[in-house]
N, C-alpha and C positions, 0 to 999 in steps of 0.2 A: 874690936874692943868691947862693944856692947854685948856681943855674944859670949865673949870670954868671961865677962863679969856676971852673966846671967840676966841681963836686962833685956829679955826677949820682947817684952811688951813695948818698951821704948823703941827698940830696933824696928819692930813691925810698924809702929806708928810713924817712924821716920821715913820708911820706904813708902808708906801710904801717902804721905805728904809729897814725896818725890814724884809719884806718878801723876799728881795733879799739875805738875809744871808743864808749860808749853814745850813741845819738842823733847819730851822726856826720852832718855835713851832706852833701848830695848833691854839692856841689862838690868834696869831697875825693875821692870815688870817680871823678868825672869827670876831675879833674886827674891823678889817678894813672893812669887809662887813657891819657890823652894822653902822660904821661911814659913809659909803657911803649912806646907807638908810636915814641917817639924814641930811647930808650936800651935797652929790654929787650923787643924785639919778640916773643920767644918766649913771653912771658907775656900778651900781649894777648888771645888767644882765650880762655884760661882765665879772665881777669879779666872779659871780656864775658859769659861764660856764668854765672859765679857772681854777679856784681853787676849784671846787666842792669836789674833793676827800680829800681836806685839811680843809674843813669847818665843824663846828658843825651845822648841818642842822637845828636842832630844834631852836637854838638861832637866826640864820639868818632869818628863816622863820617868826618867831614871830616879828622880827624887821621889816621885809617887810610888814607884815600885819598891824603893828602899823603905818607905814608910808604910808599905802594904795598903796603899790607897788605890786599889785597882779600878774602880769605876771612873775616876778622873783620868787614869792612864788610858783606859779604853776609849773614852771620849776624845782625848787628844790624838790617839792613833787614827780614829775614824775621821776626825776633822782634818787631819793631815793626809788622808787617803792611804794610810798604811793598813789596809784591811787584813792582810795576812797576819800582822802582829796583833791586831785587835782580836781576831778569831783565836789565835794561840793563847792570848791572855785569858779570854773567857773560858776556854777549855781547860786550861791549867789551874785557874783560880776560881773556885766556886763562887766567892762573893762578887766577882766581876761579871758573872753570867746574867744576861738579860735577854729573854727570848727574842723580842722584836729587834733589838740591836744585832743579835747574832744572825738572825735570818737576813737582815739587811746587809750584813757584811759578808756572809759566806758565799753569796752569789757573785761577789765582786773580787774574790781572791784571785791572785795570779797563779798560784800553785794549786793545781786541781787536786793534788793528793790531800789537801786539807778538807775537801768535800767528803772524801771517804773516811777520814778521821772523824769528821763531824757526824757521819752516820753511826760509827761505833760509839761516839760520845753520847749521842742521843739514846741509842739502844741501852746503854749502861746507866746513864744518869737521868735521862728524861724520856722514858719510853712512851709516856702518854702524849708527848709532843712530837713523836717520830713521824706521824702521818703528815703533820703540818710542815715539817722540814722537807719531806719528799715532795710535797706539792710545790714548794719553792724551787727545789733542785731538779724538777722533772725535765725541764728543757735543756739542762746543761750537764747532766750526769749520765754515765754509762750504766744502763739498767741491768745488763747481764752481770756486770761486776758486782752491783749492789745485791742482786739475788744470790750470787755465790757467797757474798759476805754474810747474808742472812742465814744461809745454810750452815756455814761454818760456826755461826754463833749458837744455833740450836733451833729445835722445832718451835719453841716459843717465839723466837724472832720471826720465823715464817708466818706464824699466826698473827703476830703484831703487824707484819708488813702486807697482809693479805689485801687490805683496802688499797694500799699503794699499788700492788701488782695488778689488781683489777683495773685501776685507772690507766695503767700503761700497757695493758694487754692488747689494746688496739694496734700497737706496733708489731704484733705477731712475732715476738722474739721467742726462740726455742727455750731458753732457760726460764723465762717467765711462764710460758705455757706449761712446761713440765712441773714447775713448782706449784702452780695453781691446781693442776690435775691431781697431784699428790695430796694437796690439802682437801680437795673435794672427796677423794677416796677415803681419807682419814676421817672426815666428818660425815661420810656416807650420804653425801649430797649428789645422788645420781642424776637428777635433773640438771643441775648446774654443770656437771661433768659432760653430759650429753650436749648441752648448749655450747660449752667451750670447744668440744671436738668439732662440732659443725661449723663454728665461726672461725676458729683459729687452728689450722692444721700443721703448723710448723713445729713438729716435735716427732719423736720416735714412736710412731703409731704401733708398729709390730711389737715393740717392747711393752707398751701399755696393754695391748690386747693379750699378750702372753701372761702378764701379771694379773689381769682381771679374769682370765679363763678359769682360775681356781678360787675365785672369791666366794665367800660364803653366802652372799646375797644374790638372788636371782637377777635383779635388775642390772647389777654390775656384770654378770656373765652375759646378759643380753647385749650390753654395751660392747663387751669383748667381741661377740659375734658380729655386731654392727661395724666395728673397726676393721675386722677381717674383710667384711663385705666391701667397704668403701676402698680397701686396698686390693680388691679383686682376688682375694684368697677365698674362693667360693667353697671349696671342699671343707676347709677348716671352719668356716662360718656355719655351714649346714650341719656339720658334725656336732658343734656346740649346741645348736638349736635342737637337734635331734635328742641329745642327752637331756635337755631340759623340757622336751616335749612341746616346744614352741613351734607348732606346725605352720602357723602363718609366716613366721620369720623364715622358715625353710623354703616355703613357696615363693615368697618375695625375693629371696636371694637367688633361687634357681631361675626365676623369671628375669631378674636383672642380669644374670650371667649370659643369657641368650645361647647357652650351650646345650645342644640337643642331647648329648650324652649325660650331662648332669641332670637334666630334667627327666630323662628316661629312668635313670637310677633312682631318683626320688619317687617316681610313680611306682616302680617295682617295690620300693621300700614300703610304700603305703599299702600295696597289695599284700605284702608279706605280713604286715602288722594288722591287716583287716581294718584299716582306716578308710572306709568307703567314702565318707563325706569329704575327707581331706583329698582323696583321689579325685573326686569330682571337682573340688575347688581348685586343685592344681591344673586340671584340664581347662577350666574356665580362665584362670589367670595366665597360664602359659600357652594359650591357644595358638598363637602365631608361631611358636617354636616346637610344636609337637607334631610328629609324623602320624597320619591317620592309621597306617598299618600297625604301628606300635600300640595305639589305643585299641584297635580292633582285636589284636592278639591278647592284650591284657584283659579286656572285657570278656572275651570268649573263654579264656582259661579260668578266670576267677568268677564268672557268672555275674559280671557287673553290667548287664545289658541296659538296665534302666539308668545307670550312672553315666554311661558313655553316649546315650542317645542324644542329649543336648549338644554334645560336641559334634556328632555327625550331622545333626540338623543344621547347625551353623556352618559346617564344612560344605554341605551340599548347597546351601543358599549362596555362600561365597563363590563356590565354583560356578553356579548358574549365572550369577551376576557378572563374573569375569568372562564367561563365554559370550554372554549377551553383549557385553561391551566390545569384545574382540570382533564379533560379527558386525557390529555397527561400524567399527573402524575399517574393516576390510570390504564392506559393501560399496559398489560404485555409487558415486554421488548422483542424486536425482536431477540436479540441474544440468549436468552434462548429458544425461539421457534425453531430457526434454529438448535441449539445444540440437542434438542429433536428429531427433524426429522433425523438428521445424525445418532444418536444412534439407532433409529428404523430401518433405512436402513441397518445399519451394522448387526444387529441381523437377519434381513430378509435374507441377503446374506449368513450368516452362516447356516441358516436353509436349504438352497438349497443344500449344500454339504452333510449334515448329516441327511437328511430327518427329520429335526427338532429335532434330538437328539444329544446332544453335548458330551455325555460320550464316551470316547475312547474305553472302554472295551465292549461296547454294539453296536459298529458300525457294518455295514454290511460286510460280508466276513471275519469275525474274529472268531477264536476259543475261547473257554473259557480261561480266563486268559489274554486276550488281544493279543494272538498270531495270526498273519495273517494266513489265510487259503491258501493252495496251489492253484496256478493259473492253470487253465485248458486250454490247447492249443486247437486250433480249430480241431485238428485231434483226440482229445479225450485223448491224453497223458498228462502227468504232466510236467509242466515246472518248472525248479528250481526257487526257491525264491531268487531274486537278493538282497534282503535286508539282507541276511545271517541269517534270523530268521527261515527259513523253515526247517522242519524235516520230516522224514518218507519217503513218496513215492517219493519225489522229489530228493533223493540222487543219486549221480552217482554210477555206478556199482562198487562194492567192497568197498563202504564207509559205514561203520556201526559204531555203538557206538559213535554217535555224530559227524560223518563225518570223522573219522580217518581211513586210509587204513589198511587192515590186513597185518600182518608181512610177510606172505607167498607170497602174491601178490607183495609186495615191492621187495622181493628177486627175484621173477621171472622176474619182470620188469627190475631189474638191470641186470639179466643174458642175457636177450634179448638185 
């Protein structure tokens, strides 16, 4: 009735008095919010914040959208944890957008497609805030899909997302690496490109090397030769370096290949082009993989005797050291020879005492059975055997039967 008659102020005042009542019904708070959207829009946000728990969110939100009061609608969606709806409203309605609220909501959406729509939204509407958006989404978004999205948008989008791609390059994803390499080539940042290739190798290296082989800048052609080298395409790398007269790169590549044929071809090339110093440097660098007969042949044919002399001096020294080491390994050990000499000396000393015979029972001055023979005194008599093994002639008078005195003699001696 009040509304039909146009007494909106009285109607609002009536509802405001009603919410002050104890146990006021939820409908009073809801209808007051709807009235605010129609007649007092400046009070809508405050009313939503204060009485959110007592509102029918769906009705109030629809009223806010009809009245084009999008910030209160976004607030109600977020308070009710309807983050997908809040993000949609902020993307569809420019007045509703607030960067902090958007970043807080976009990581909580249930539909992941909204994240990629947010990427396009920021690229189009808020490009200066794109890096901040990607920092928030870095842990929950598919970086390969984002890079492809940037490529479809245009080169300017790749430039805009370069900082973001550098932050996620640690994941070593192929689309990210290829996009960054293209940016480095476009910006002629050869040092950054070289660092990226060394640190992150998950991309089509051969395609990159083929693209850089015809680049107008020397450093990029050197990078092409370097990429061929790390992929073991030795001949392609050396040919590129030859065309640019980068002799050191040629020598390093040949040495890394450890292929005697490639090194020999490079040496012959240096002889054909009269690069004497490079010939000598190649011999020094590739010393372990060069055959001496090839060096001698090339030095003799081209008259490079002074340039091959350091190679042969080192070769002879190495050969001498190896032979010396081999002789030391094959020589008999000195300790074993000394032990054999000691054993021989011991046996010799034993032979002097026993006339060379070591059996005890066959020794000189012994009777059969190993019993020592009686010792003869200088006067011709028999001396007693002090070892207590003597028998027979050496016994004292009156000792018979194994050296025991007779019973009569013992009595006589006792009577005396």
